[in-house]
C-alpha positions, 0 to 999 in steps of 0.5 A: 559278848553281846551278838550285834548281828542284825535280823537282816544279816542272820537271814542272809547268812541262812540263805547263803548257808542253804545255797552252799548245801546240796540237797535232793529235790524233794518234789522232783516230779511237781511240774508233771503233777496236775494242779486241779482234780480231774473233771468229767465235764466236756471242754465245751461245757466246762468253758461255758460254765466258767466263762459265764460265771465271770460275766462272759456271754457264751453262744454255741453255734452249730455252723456258720449259718447259725453263727450269723443268725445269732449275730444278726439277732444280737446286733439288732437287739443291741442296736450295734451299727459300727462293728469293726473286723480287721482279720481277713479270715473273719472278714471272709466269713462275714463277707460270704453272708453279706454282713456289714462291717468296718475293715479300717479304723475310720471313725474308730472312736465311735466303735460299738463292737470289736470283732476278733478271732483268738488263739485258744480257749482255756476251759479250766478257767473260762479264759481266752488267749489273744495275741497281736500276731494278726490284723486285729493287733492290740486295739481291737480287743481293748478300745470298743465297749463290746468285744466279740470273739469267734472261736472254734471247737479245735481251739478249745483246750483244758489248761493254760499250758495246753493253750501255750502249746498251741501257740508254740506249735502255730508260730515256732520261734516267731512268737507274738510280741503280745500274748494276753489271757483274758478272763471275763470283761474288764473289771476293777474293785479299787474304788470302795471295793465295789466291782465295776465292769468295763473300767479298763476295756470292754464292758461286755465280752461275747464268745461265739463258739463254732463247731469245727 
């Protein structure tokens, strides 16, 4: 008698059989094993290398004075006039040095720069962990053509799992409703496989890393 079982039915039969058979996990410690070879680089160096390799722009600052000096020089060079900053901790730093910024969303459609803090920096792939748990919300890191992040060396971790651990320690069970892993400026290669920066968000992404 000819077998009329379809390929789909044969596949489902194999799956059912496999589910009924109890086997020991051949890789019981898989989740604890490192996914990458060990690196001798400092996290600061590794992040800077990875971040700049994906078109990010990195500035290390020894202290807040050095941070403001770099920011002033960059703003003058790029002719930035409308810098929006909504997070109180970041506003306090800028106010202390009398650096002008917009603290509301007035004329937000004309913003030159969105200035935010972050949750963590991931050294392994040069990524930035952002959330909507602060006053910057969802818009400030997405809408303006330039996004600047002020981060501290204490927020620099090796892997993504370490970044999520920081967030868990900070918020406990009240996790933010949005956590984004930003790896370089917005990009797409959908059209004729040509890479275009800024297709769905900022064209430029800066990280100012402050020691502390």
